[in-house]
C-alpha angles and dihedrals in degrees: 000000000000124000113217117179109229090231092060120099109228118175118233085230093062123099118214125191126215124298093015115156122205119185131215118296093006116142124219111185137206118297094015117144118195119192126221117299098015117153121208108185129210115302094004118137128214115182129187166287079048135131120202121187127218129318099004115158120209110189127211117298095007115135116211123180098016123161114281114264093231128121092223092061111102102164102294118160104264128157151210123221119195129182128211137305100010124153120216106190129205116311094358115142134206120183130204122246133268129237092243090052096050097276099264141082112207129205121181128207139294095020127148119214106187125207117308094004112146130207112188131206122306096010120147115213119188128206130299092014121154122206105190122213114308098003107156122206119190121208128301095018122151119210112185128213122301095007123142124211111198130228116293096005116157116209122194118227119275096019120136127220113205123225118281090012120144125210113196121225119288097016116153107208127199101158138047120282115223120233119271093016134124118223121194128178116230112274110218104153110153137187111234099188140268124358089231098165092050092049092049090051089053093054102260110162121235089252093055091047092048092055092049092047089055090049091052091049088058091047101044112014106037127079090248121116118232095268092049091046091053091050089051091051092050091048099048108020104036091122090067113087089195091057091047088053088055091047093051091049092052093047092051098049116123100180100046130258129281105236 
């Protein structure tokens, strides 16, 4: 037997299977079909036409089945088809298709869409796919089975992600990714010196800032390696507790230092 919170808004045109749970202030729209065992948590939205299979879990503030974000969409009847046992975490979004893209967005089974992940119109998502927090898929993208799209990835429309592929966090993708591969965007983060303005705002005296600036010159602008720079700091700036804090941080790093 289904459990529908009296504060939820469930359209008379929706079809709910057995053992469906709908939380307070959730919205279930017209032409939505929810399979047995689906859970729609508080404040989640499922719009139609959309058909979700069994045991899907839509977490609070997720929006599944929304209108396509496409300027050519003017209210045509387009749909979303979802398989079984998917998780749509908080603030994730999945849009329906467009007429020009075939009219349907398709999601397979056993997928995990983490918070703020977005699946645009006409995408086809396979099975056992993971979209990590903030992964953004433009329209008409195909993601094959067992692929992982890392946090903050941006995928251009029409690209394909092969099965068992892995996209590392922050990758901007314009071309197809072959199956079984790992794709990583270049990592060029650099340290440009002291956060002088921030330190001044936090009440650091000119003397404290001067000592730290000298330490950073050793670290970033001299020909010394990191070990030699630390030795120089200890030898010439040991009376500065701020510099010693920097030294202790450097000496305790386990993943290397951004320079």
